[in-house]
ROKOL-27807 format. One record per residue (C-alpha): x, y, z; residue in three letters. Coordinates in steps of 0.25 Angstrom, whole numbers. Example, Ala and Ser with C-alpha at 12.3 -4.5 7.8 and 13.67 -1.06 7.14 Angstrom:
<rs>
R    px    py    pz code
R    49   -18    31  Ala
R    55    -4    29  Ser
</rs>
This chain:
<rs>
R    px    py    pz code
R     0     0     0  Met
R    12     9     3  Lys
R    18     9   -11  Tyr
R     4    10   -17  Ile
R     2    22    -9  Phe
R    14    28   -13  Ile
R    12    25   -28  Ile
R    -2    31   -27  Ala
R     4    44   -22  Ile
R    15    45   -32  Val
R     4    42   -43  Cys
R    -5    53   -38  Ala
R     7    63   -37  Leu
R    10    59   -51  Phe
R    -3    61   -57  Phe
R    -7    73   -49  Ser
R     6    80   -51  Gly
R     9    77   -66  Thr
R     7    91   -71  Ala
R    15    97   -58  Met
R    26    87   -60  Ala
R    28    91   -75  Glu
R    29   106   -70  Asp
R    39   102   -61  Val
R    47    93   -70  Gln
R    48   105   -80  Gln
R    54   113   -69  Asn
R    62   103   -61  Glu
R    67    94   -72  Ala
R    77   105   -78  Pro
R    82   108   -64  Lys
R    85    94   -61  Glu
R    91    92   -75  Thr
R   100   104   -73  Ala
R   104    99   -59  Ala
R   107    86   -65  Ala
R   115    91   -75  Glu
R   123   100   -65  Lys
R   126    88   -57  Leu
R   131    80   -69  Val
R   140    92   -73  Glu
R   146    92   -59  Gln
R   148    77   -59  Met
R   155    78   -73  Asn
R   164    90   -67  Asp
R   168    81   -56  Gly
R   172    69   -65  Leu
R   180    80   -73  Lys
R   187    85   -61  Asn
R   189    72   -53  Gly
R   179    76   -43  Asp
R   173    61   -43  Phe
R   166    63   -29  Thr
R   159    75   -34  Gly
R   156    69   -47  Ala
R   150    57   -40  Ile
R   141    65   -31  Lys
R   136    74   -43  Arg
R   134    61   -52  Gly
R   125    55   -41  Ile
R   117    67   -40  Glu
R   115    68   -55  Ala
R   112    54   -56  Asp
R   100    56   -46  Lys
R    95    68   -53  Val
R    96    62   -67  Leu
R    89    49   -62  Gly
R    78    57   -56  Asp
R    76    65   -70  Leu
R    77    52   -78  Gly
R    89    56   -85  Arg
R    94    43   -88  Val
R   104    45   -98  Lys
R   111    57   -90  Glu
R   110    48   -78  Gln
R   118    37   -84  Ala
R   128    47   -89  Asp
R   129    52   -74  Val
R   131    38   -69  Leu
R   142    35   -79  Leu
R   150    48   -74  Ser
R   147    44   -60  Leu
R   154    30   -62  Ser
R   166    38   -68  Leu
R   167    46   -55  Ala
R   165    33   -46  Tyr
R   176    26   -54  Asn
R   186    37   -52  Ser
R   184    36   -37  Leu
R   185    21   -38  Gly
R   171    18   -34  His
R   169     8   -45  Tyr
R   157     1   -39  Arg
R   149    14   -39  Ala
R   154    17   -53  Ala
R   148     4   -58  Gln
R   135     7   -52  Lys
R   134    20   -59  Cys
R   137    13   -72  Leu
R   127     2   -70  Glu
R   116    12   -68  Thr
R   121    21   -80  Ala
R   120     8   -89  Leu
R   107     5   -84  Arg
R   102    20   -86  Leu
R   109    20  -100  Ser
R   101     9  -105  Lys
R    88    17  -103  Lys
R    92    28  -112  Thr
R    91    30  -127  Glu
R   100    29  -135  Pro
R   108    20  -125  Asn
R   122    26  -129  Asp
R   129    26  -116  Lys
R   128    11  -112  Glu
R   141     8  -119  Ala
R   148    19  -112  Val
R   142    15   -98  Ile
R   147     1  -100  Leu
R   161     5  -104  Ala
R   161    12   -90  His
R   155     0   -83  Ile
R   166    -9   -90  Gly
R   177     1   -85  Asn
R   171     1   -71  Ser
R   173   -14   -71  Tyr
R   187   -12   -75  Leu
R   189    -3   -63  Leu
R   184   -14   -53  Thr
R   193   -24   -61  Asn
R   181   -33   -66  Asp
R   186   -35   -79  Leu
R   176   -46   -84  Asp
R   164   -36   -82  Lys
R   172   -25   -88  Ala
R   175   -33  -100  Ala
R   160   -37  -102  Lys
R   155   -23  -100  Val
R   165   -17  -109  Leu
R   162   -27  -120  Glu
R   147   -23  -119  Glu
R   150    -9  -119  Ala
R   159   -10  -132  Gln
R   148   -18  -139  Arg
R   138    -7  -136  Leu
R   148     4  -140  Ala
R   151    -3  -154  Glu
R   136    -6  -156  Glu
R   131     8  -154  Thr
R   144    14  -161  Lys
R   147    22  -148  Asn
R   161    25  -150  Asp
R   163    34  -138  Ala
R   158    23  -129  Ala
R   166    13  -137  Leu
R   179    21  -134  Ala
R   176    20  -119  Ala
R   173     5  -120  Val
R   186     3  -127  Leu
R   194    10  -117  Asn
R   188     3  -105  Asn
R   190   -11  -113  Thr
R   204    -7  -115  Gly
R   205    -5  -100  Asn
R   200   -19   -98  Leu
R   210   -25  -107  Leu
R   221   -17  -100  Phe
R   217   -24   -87  Leu
R   217   -37   -94  Gln
R   231   -34   -99  Lys
R   227   -35  -114  Lys
R   235   -23  -117  Tyr
R   235   -23  -132  Ala
R   220   -25  -132  Glu
R   218   -14  -123  Ala
R   227    -4  -131  Thr
R   219    -7  -143  Gly
R   206    -4  -136  Leu
R   212     9  -130  Tyr
R   215    13  -144  Gln
R   202    12  -150  Arg
R   196    19  -138  Ser
R   205    30  -140  Tyr
R   201    31  -155  Glu
R   187    31  -152  Leu
R   188    41  -140  Ala
R   195    51  -150  Val
R   185    49  -161  Arg
R   173    52  -151  Thr
R   180    63  -144  Gly
R   182    56  -130  Asn
R   195    62  -128  Asn
R   196    58  -113  Leu
R   194    43  -117  Leu
R   204    45  -128  Ala
R   214    49  -119  Ala
R   211    38  -109  Arg
R   212    27  -120  Ala
R   226    32  -123  Met
R   230    32  -108  Ser
R   225    18  -107  Asn
R   232    14  -120  Ser
R   245    19  -113  Ala
R   242    12  -101  Arg
R   241    -1  -109  Thr
R   253     2  -116  Ser
R   261     3  -103  Leu
R   255   -10   -98  Ala
R   261   -16  -110  Arg
R   274   -10  -109  Asp
R   273    -3  -122  Asp
R   280    10  -118  Val
R   279    17  -131  Arg
R   264    15  -134  Ser
R   262    19  -119  Ala
R   269    33  -122  Glu
R   262    35  -135  Ala
R   249    33  -128  Ser
R   252    42  -116  Leu
R   256    53  -125  Arg
R   243    52  -132  Ser
R   235    51  -119  Ala
R   242    62  -113  Tyr
R   239    72  -125  Ala
R   224    67  -125  Arg
R   223    69  -110  His
R   229    83  -110  Met
R   219    87  -121  Ala
R   207    84  -112  Leu
R   201    95  -104  Pro
R   205    96   -89  Asp
R   198    84   -81  Ser
R   200    73   -71  His
R   201    63   -83  Asp
R   212    71   -90  Lys
R   220    73   -77  Ala
R   218    58   -73  Tyr
R   222    54   -87  Gly
R   235    62   -87  Leu
R   238    56   -74  Ile
R   237    42   -79  Gly
R   246    46   -91  Ile
R   256    52   -80  Ala
R   256    38   -73  Arg
R   258    30   -86  Met
R   270    40   -90  Tyr
R   276    36   -76  Thr
R   274    21   -78  Ala
R   282    23   -92  Leu
R   293    30   -85  Ala
R   295    20   -75  Ser
R   297    10   -87  Arg
R   306    19   -95  Ser
R   317    23   -86  Pro
R   324    30   -98  Asn
R   312    39  -100  Arg
R   308    40   -86  Lys
R   310    56   -86  Ala
R   303    58   -99  Glu
R   291    49   -95  Leu
R   290    55   -81  Thr
R   289    69   -87  Lys
R   277    64   -96  Glu
R   271    59   -83  Ala
R   272    73   -76  Arg
R   267    80   -89  Arg
R   254    71   -88  Ala
R   253    73   -73  Leu
R   255    89   -75  Asp
R   243    88   -85  Gly
R   235    81   -75  Ala
R   238    91   -65  Leu
R   234   103   -75  Lys
R   221    96   -78  Ser
R   216    92   -64  Ala
R   220   106   -58  Glu
R   209   115   -65  Pro
R   198   105   -62  Ile
R   203   102   -47  Lys
R   204    87   -50  Asp
R   211    84   -37  His
R   211    69   -40  Val
R   220    71   -53  Ser
R   228    82   -46  Leu
R   231    72   -35  Ser
R   236    61   -44  Tyr
R   243    70   -54  Ala
R   251    77   -42  Ser
R   253    63   -35  Gly
R   259    57   -48  Tyr
R   268    69   -50  Leu
R   273    67   -36  Gly
R   276    52   -39  Ala
R   284    57   -51  Leu
R   292    67   -43  Ser
R   294    56   -32  Glu
R   300    46   -43  Asn
R   309    57   -48  Glu
R   314    59   -33  Gly
R   308    74   -32  Asp
R   301    71   -19  Tyr
R   298    86   -16  Asp
R   290    86   -28  Ala
R   285    73   -26  Ala
R   280    78   -12  Met
R   273    90   -18  Arg
R   266    83   -28  Tyr
R   261    72   -18  Thr
R   256    83    -8  Arg
R   248    89   -19  Gln
R   242    76   -23  Ala
R   239    73    -9  Ile
R   231    87    -8  Phe
R   224    83   -21  Glu
R   220    70   -17  Ala
R   215    75    -3  Gln
R   206    86   -11  Ala
R   200    75   -20  Ala
R   198    64    -9  Gly
R   206    55   -17  Ala
R   211    45    -8  Leu
R   215    36   -19  Glu
R   226    46   -23  Ser
R   229    51   -10  Leu
R   235    38    -4  Tyr
R   244    38   -17  Arg
R   250    52   -13  Trp
R   251    49     2  Tyr
R   260    36    -3  Trp
R   268    45   -12  Gln
R   271    54     0  Thr
R   275    43     9  Ala
R   285    38    -2  Arg
R   290    52    -3  Leu
R   292    53    11  Met
R   299    40    12  Val
R   309    45     0  Arg
R   311    58     8  Thr
R   314    50    21  Gly
R   302    55    29  Asn
R   297    41    35  Ala
R   287    47    44  Gln
R   280    55    34  Glu
R   280    44    24  Ala
R   274    35    35  Leu
R   263    46    37  Leu
R   260    46    22  Ala
R   260    31    20  Tyr
R   250    31    32  Arg
R   241    41    24  Lys
R   242    33    12  Thr
R   238    20    18  Ile
R   226    28    26  Asn
R   221    32    13  Val
R   223    19     6  Leu
R   215    12    17  Gln
R   204    22    15  Ser
R   202    19     0  Ile
R   206     4     2  Arg
R   192    -1    -3  Tyr
R   191     9   -15  Glu
R   205     8   -19  Phe
R   206     8   -34  Ser
R   220    14   -38  Gly
R   220    25   -49  Asp
R   211    16   -58  Cys
R   209     1   -58  Arg
R   211     1   -73  Ile
R   225     6   -70  Tyr
R   228    -1   -57  Asn
R   223   -15   -54  Gln
R   230   -16   -41  Ala
R   223   -20   -29  Thr
R   223   -11   -16  Tyr
R   234   -20   -10  Thr
R   243   -19   -23  Asp
R   242    -4   -22  Ser
R   243    -2    -8  Ala
R   253   -12    -4  Glu
R   265    -3    -9  Pro
R   261     8     1  Ile
R   259    -1    12  Tyr
R   273    -8    10  Val
R   280     6     9  Glu
R   273    10    22  Phe
R   276    -2    29  Val
R   290    -2    25  Asn
R   292    11    30  Leu
R   285     8    43  Leu
R   295    -4    45  Leu
R   307     5    42  Lys
R   302    15    52  Glu
R   300     3    63  Ala
R   314    -2    60  Ala
R   320    12    62  Ser
R   314    14    76  Lys
R   321    11    88  Arg
R   309    13    97  Asp
R   302    -1    97  Glu
R   288     5    99  Lys
R   290    15    87  Gln
R   295     3    78  Ser
R   283    -5    83  Glu
R   273     6    79  Thr
R   279     6    64  Tyr
R   279   -10    64  Leu
R   264   -10    68  Leu
R   260     1    58  Glu
R   268    -7    47  Ala
R   260   -20    51  Ile
R   246   -11    51  Gln
R   249    -6    37  Ala
R   252   -20    32  Val
R   239   -25    38  Glu
R   232   -15    30  Leu
R   238   -20    17  Leu
R   236   -35    21  Arg
R   220   -32    24  Ala
R   220   -25    10  Ala
R   227   -37     3  Glu
R   215   -46     8  Leu
R   205   -36     4  Gln
R   211   -36   -10  Asp
R   213   -51   -10  Tyr
R   198   -54    -6  Phe
R   193   -42   -13  Gln
R   185   -39     0  Asn
R   187   -26     7  Ser
R   181   -31    20  Cys
R   192   -43    21  Val
R   202   -38    31  Ala
R   194   -26    36  Ala
R   201   -28    50  Lys
R   208   -19    60  Arg
R   221   -13    56  Ile
R   227    -9    69  Lys
R   240   -17    74  Ile
R   246   -17    87  Asp
R   256   -25    96  Asn
R   245   -35   100  Ala
R   243   -40    86  Asp
R   259   -44    85  Leu
R   262   -47    99  Val
R   256   -60   106  His
R   261   -71   116  Pro
R   264   -84   108  Gly
R   263   -79    94  Arg
R   271   -71    84  Ala
R   266   -63    72  Ile
R   275   -62    60  Phe
R   270   -50    52  Tyr
R   277   -50    38  Phe
R   278   -37    30  Ile
R   283   -40    16  Thr
R   290   -29     9  Leu
R   298   -29    -4  Pro
R   311   -30     1  Asp
R   309   -37    15  Arg
R   299   -44    24  Ile
R   297   -37    38  Glu
R   292   -46    49  Val
R   285   -40    61  Ile
R   285   -51    71  Ala
R   275   -49    84  Gly
R   280   -58    95  Leu
R   275   -60   109  Pro
R   285   -50   115  Arg
R   284   -39   104  Gly
R   287   -38    89  Phe
R   299   -38    80  Arg
R   301   -34    66  Lys
R   312   -42    57  Tyr
R   315   -41    42  Thr
R   315   -52    32  Val
R   326   -45    23  Gly
R   321   -51    10  Leu
R   313   -46    -2  Gly
R   298   -50    -3  Arg
R   301   -58   -16  Asp
R   312   -66   -10  Thr
R   303   -70     2  Val
R   291   -73    -7  Ala
R   300   -83   -16  Lys
R   305   -90    -4  Glu
R   290   -91     1  Ile
R   286   -97   -12  Arg
R   297  -107   -13  Gln
R   293  -111     2  Phe
R   278  -113    -2  Arg
R   282  -121   -15  Arg
R   292  -131    -8  Thr
R   282  -132     4  Leu
R   272  -137    -5  Glu
R   281  -149   -10  Asn
R   279  -160     1  Arg
R   291  -168    -6  Thr
R   301  -157    -3  Ser
R   308  -150     9  Arg
R   312  -139     1  Glu
R   303  -129     9  Tyr
R   313  -130    20  Met
R   323  -121    14  Val
R   312  -110    11  His
R   305  -112    24  Gly
R   318  -110    32  Gln
R   322   -98    24  Lys
R   308   -91    26  Leu
R   309   -95    41  Tyr
R   322   -88    42  Asp
R   317   -76    36  Trp
R   303   -75    43  Met
R   304   -82    56  Val
R   319   -84    60  Arg
R   321   -69    64  Pro
R   312   -70    75  Ile
R   312   -85    78  Glu
R   319   -83    92  Ala
R   309   -73    96  Asp
R   297   -82    93  Leu
R   304   -93   101  Ile
R   307   -84   113  Ala
R   293   -78   114  Gln
R   287   -91   113  Lys
R   279   -89   100  Val
R   270  -101    96  Asp
R   262   -95    85  Thr
R   267   -86    73  Ile
R   257   -78    65  Ile
R   262   -74    52  Phe
R   256   -62    45  Val
R   262   -63    31  Pro
R   260   -56    18  Asp
R   263   -58     3  Gly
R   270   -71     0  Thr
R   272   -74    15  Leu
R   257   -78    15  Arg
R   260   -90     6  Thr
R   270   -96    16  Met
R   267  -107    27  Pro
R   274  -101    39  Phe
R   273  -114    46  Ala
R   282  -121    37  Ala
R   294  -111    39  Leu
R   306  -119    44  His
R   317  -114    54  Asp
R   327  -125    50  Gly
R   322  -135    59  Lys
R   307  -135    60  Asp
R   295  -128    53  Phe
R   289  -115    60  Leu
R   276  -123    63  Ile
R   284  -132    73  Thr
R   286  -119    82  Arg
R   275  -110    79  Phe
R   260  -110    74  Ala
R   259  -101    62  Ala
R   248   -92    58  Val
R   245   -83    46  Thr
R   238   -70    47  Met
R   234   -61    35  Pro
R   236   -49    44  Gly
R   236   -45    59  Leu
R   224   -37    58  Thr
R   216   -46    48  Leu
R   214   -57    58  Val
R   206   -58    71  Asp
R   217   -63    80  Ala
R   210   -63    94  Ser
R   208   -76   101  Pro
R   194   -83   101  Arg
R   188   -93   111  Gly
R   190  -107   106  Arg
R   176  -111   106  Glu
R   171  -125   101  Lys
R   173  -124    86  Asp
R   162  -126    75  Asp
R   168  -130    62  Val
R   162  -130    48  Leu
R   169  -139    40  Ile
R   168  -139    24  Ala
R   175  -149    16  Gly
R   177  -155     2  Leu
R   182  -169     1  Ser
R   176  -171   -14  Asp
R   183  -166   -26  Gly
R   174  -156   -32  Val
R   175  -144   -43  Gln
R   188  -151   -48  Gly
R   196  -151   -35  Phe
R   201  -164   -29  Ser
R   195  -171   -17  Pro
R   200  -168    -3  Leu
R   199  -183     3  Pro
R   204  -179    17  Tyr
R   194  -168    19  Val
R   183  -178    25  Pro
R   193  -183    35  Tyr
R   197  -168    39  Glu
R   183  -164    41  Val
R   179  -177    49  Glu
R   192  -175    58  Glu
R   189  -160    60  Ile
R   174  -164    63  Arg
R   179  -174    75  Lys
R   187  -162    81  Leu
R   177  -150    80  Val
R   162  -147    80  Arg
R   159  -146    64  Ser
R   150  -145    52  Thr
R   155  -151    40  Ala
R   151  -148    25  Leu
R   158  -158    16  Met
R   158  -159     1  Asn
R   145  -156    -5  Lys
R   140  -149     8  Glu
R   152  -140     7  Phe
R   145  -128    -1  Glu
R   145  -114     2  Thr
R   130  -113     6  Ser
R   132  -124    17  Leu
R   144  -118    23  Ile
R   137  -104    23  Asn
R   124  -111    30  Asp
R   133  -118    40  Glu
R   141  -106    45  Ile
R   128   -98    46  Arg
R   122  -109    55  Lys
R   135  -112    64  Thr
R   146  -102    70  Pro
R   157  -111    65  Phe
R   171  -107    71  Ser
R   179  -115    60  Ile
R   176  -117    45  Val
R   184  -128    39  His
R   185  -130    24  Ile
R   192  -142    18  Ala
R   192  -140     3  Ser
R   200  -135    -8  His
R   203  -120    -9  Gly
R   212  -111   -14  Glu
R   218   -96   -11  Phe
R   220   -89   -24  Ser
R   227   -76   -27  Glu
R   213   -71   -30  Asn
R   203   -72   -19  Ala
R   191   -74   -29  Ala
R   199   -87   -33  Glu
R   201   -92   -19  Thr
R   191  -103   -15  Tyr
R   187  -115    -7  Ile
R   181  -127   -14  Leu
R   167  -131   -10  Thr
R   158  -142   -15  Trp
R   152  -133   -27  Asn
R   160  -120   -27  Glu
R   173  -113   -23  Lys
R   170  -105   -11  Leu
R   177   -91   -12  Asn
R   183   -82    -1  Met
R   170   -73    -1  Asp
R   161   -85     1  Gln
R   170   -91    12  Leu
R   170   -77    18  Glu
R   155   -76    17  Lys
R   152   -89    26  Phe
R   164   -89    36  Val
R   164   -74    37  Gly
R   150   -75    43  Met
R   155   -79    56  Ser
R   162   -64    57  Arg
R   149   -60    63  Tyr
R   148   -71    73  Arg
R   154   -71    87  Lys
R   164   -81    83  Asn
R   169   -80    68  Pro
R   174   -92    61  Val
R   188   -95    68  Glu
R   194  -104    58  Leu
R   193  -106    43  Leu
R   200  -118    38  Thr
R   203  -121    24  Leu
R   210  -135    23  Ser
R   213  -138     8  Ala
R   215  -123     3  Cys
R   228  -118    -4  Gln
R   234  -105    -9  Ser
R   243  -103   -20  Ala
R   258  -105   -16  Ala
R   264   -92   -21  Thr
R   252   -83   -21  Asn
R   252   -72   -11  Asp
R   238   -68   -14  Arg
R   233   -82   -13  Ala
R   240   -82     1  Ala
R   233   -69     4  Leu
R   220   -75     2  Gly
R   223   -86    12  Leu
R   229   -76    22  Ala
R   216   -69    22  Gly
R   207   -81    22  Leu
R   202   -79    36  Ser
R   200   -64    34  Val
R   192   -66    22  Lys
R   184   -78    28  Ala
R   181   -71    41  Gly
R   187   -82    49  Ala
R   197   -79    61  Arg
R   207   -89    54  Ser
R   209   -98    43  Ala
R   217  -111    41  Leu
R   221  -114    26  Ala
R   232  -119    18  Thr
R   243  -112     9  Leu
R   243  -124    -1  Trp
R   235  -137    -3  Tyr
R   240  -149     4  Ile
R   237  -164     6  Asn
R   223  -166    10  Asp
R   226  -176    21  Gln
R   237  -167    27  Ala
R   227  -155    27  Ser
R   216  -163    33  Ser
R   226  -169    44  Asp
R   231  -155    47  Leu
R   218  -148    48  Val
R   212  -159    57  Val
R   223  -157    66  Glu
R   222  -142    66  Phe
R   207  -144    71  Tyr
R   211  -154    81  Arg
R   221  -144    87  Asn
R   211  -133    87  Leu
R   202  -141    96  Thr
R   213  -139   107  Asp
R   209  -125   112  Arg
R   223  -122   116  Ser
R   227  -122   102  Phe
R   226  -109    93  Ser
R   223  -111    78  Lys
R   238  -108    75  Ala
R   242  -120    84  Lys
R   232  -129    80  Ala
R   237  -128    66  Leu
R   251  -129    70  Arg
R   249  -142    77  Gln
R   242  -147    65  Ala
R   254  -144    57  Gln
R   264  -150    66  Leu
R   256  -163    66  Lys
R   258  -164    51  Leu
R   272  -160    52  Leu
R   275  -170    62  Lys
R   268  -181    55  Gly
R   275  -190    44  Glu
R   266  -187    33  Arg
R   264  -172    33  Tyr
R   277  -166    38  Gln
R   280  -158    26  His
R   275  -144    27  Pro
R   267  -144    14  Cys
R   256  -152    22  Tyr
R   255  -143    35  Trp
R   262  -129    31  Ala
R   251  -124    22  Pro
R   240  -123    33  Phe
R   240  -109    37  Val
R   232  -102    49  Leu
R   227   -89    45  Val
R   221   -79    54  Gly
R   218   -80    69  Asn
R   227   -91    75  Trp
R   221   -92    89  Leu
</rs>
């Protein structure tokens, strides 16, 4: 009745007020149209001048007014422009929504002459988010429409964007051909900006092919075309891109470095002159900053600092955090070069604060030009900062001062390690934990923490011991250590050889020997290793002191980071265990004949629910976890940790369970009083020499939402795996055993037996996360 009543009122108002409405429309429509036109003009001015935030604000208002007026064609145009502003700020999803709406509106207009253009922009939007498959489909359809309607202007844009797609696919020759066609069509249709861009893109492709001569020719043409454009953000930004390419050419051509650097300066000066009249603070920031970088490379640090300060001022005026962090970083480098360590540290702290604030929207200059992840882009900054902190710590005689720098270094590394996991799992919520480090995180009775910081020329180890902590240095380059670890892994997996002993002793001497006496004197029984890089692929338990394996003296645990794991103890209540296993060969995988034995033996030891073979399906696991607050989830099945999280899986009866699915049901326990204490994967493996695959294993418990995880670095004998896991659970029933000590005793049992003494059987088992 309510809705009928409202409709009746609307109808009554419509019919009784028709004449009045017509009079109002005659008076009001022109006013509203004028208002919309003014907003559109202001939006376009914002785009032209680099004021993208203002352009978005006016564009949103114009979109609403035009929508109310039913001006569909103009509304689609506004949404197209809005998408450009959103993309310029790195808000790709918002841009995509605008384009989808614009496409829907364009289909309502006659003639439908904008669809190909909008599709070209949608394809470009997919490129910016690195979704190349979708981009290819959309751009193919856009090209078909443009050719079908003989719309050369649209076709020029489509070909340019398709060239960008081919560039990302490293099909450089094909990309060059499309850029040339786009350039010719753009010239013919009078689109001078697109012609200039196509020529710049052609130069970039020639650079990627190391075709210096073609790159220079294209850059000269691109420079001339950009300089002929009226002052705008697009002109200034295009010239900045040209300068960056000249700088890259200079680095590859030592004999012509001065000449090519001069061309880079000329392009940056042109960008400044274009940006200044329109007060384009973003372009002014980048142009000034890169001029500072050129001066830095030439050793003129005073000029470099002047340009860099100007770049910071302009970035702050624009609120452009994505450029601000670069110039703080440049300041830090300049301070290091001029011997001002404290000012450098201050600048590094500012850099990292800004980086953290844009962590989830980080896009680099442009994803088309820079496909690096946040970690790839940020790592050099963190490495330089940590290196300087460690040097300052070493220079201080006062122990407390030194300790402050060491703790700050660890905290900086923790931020980077959290970002690594977020990049690997493509999930910003992974590793969103505390970041404060203090002495209590490092110093504890009975345990030692080995915190590894891998630098290009050395590895620094900060060791937290019961009586305090020490720092020592492994004075070998990262590549040397990585090579030794890979040889250790390779020889360990060969059960017919003892060649591993040479590498295991060498690594022990590097990593543990310097502090061995302290470990014994301070009665350490558990070592928590916090590795990075290739160190994550190493089974620390198998390191050898010349007489015995490390595991004969110490329980060994791995942590992805001090702040990424809940290290608090938990009351050891009676465990409820969910067991899921596959013994049958399914989906092309071999059978695991000892899984039934493993499952039955575990069930004798703990209260459990078992899902075997056909019962091991995602929906059934989900149902069981919803019903029962399991403290342990045990999965006995094939699985693999890949360098790509999307390809990491655990085999179930009818599918491959990915990490997101695993998180979905194990992570449910996060919101209970007692979350899953332990996730065990007894037949998984990771690639021997792949650091990213090991990163996935290291972050397993963090991603899945369990306090700790037990898994293997490589696939081992089915029976040996079952024997070790059963013994581990038997030890866990003794409440005086921590998880770390329960694993150590299980490993020692295999080591002391006759059949599985070789470390290939027991060393790959690693406990990740909470060890208590």
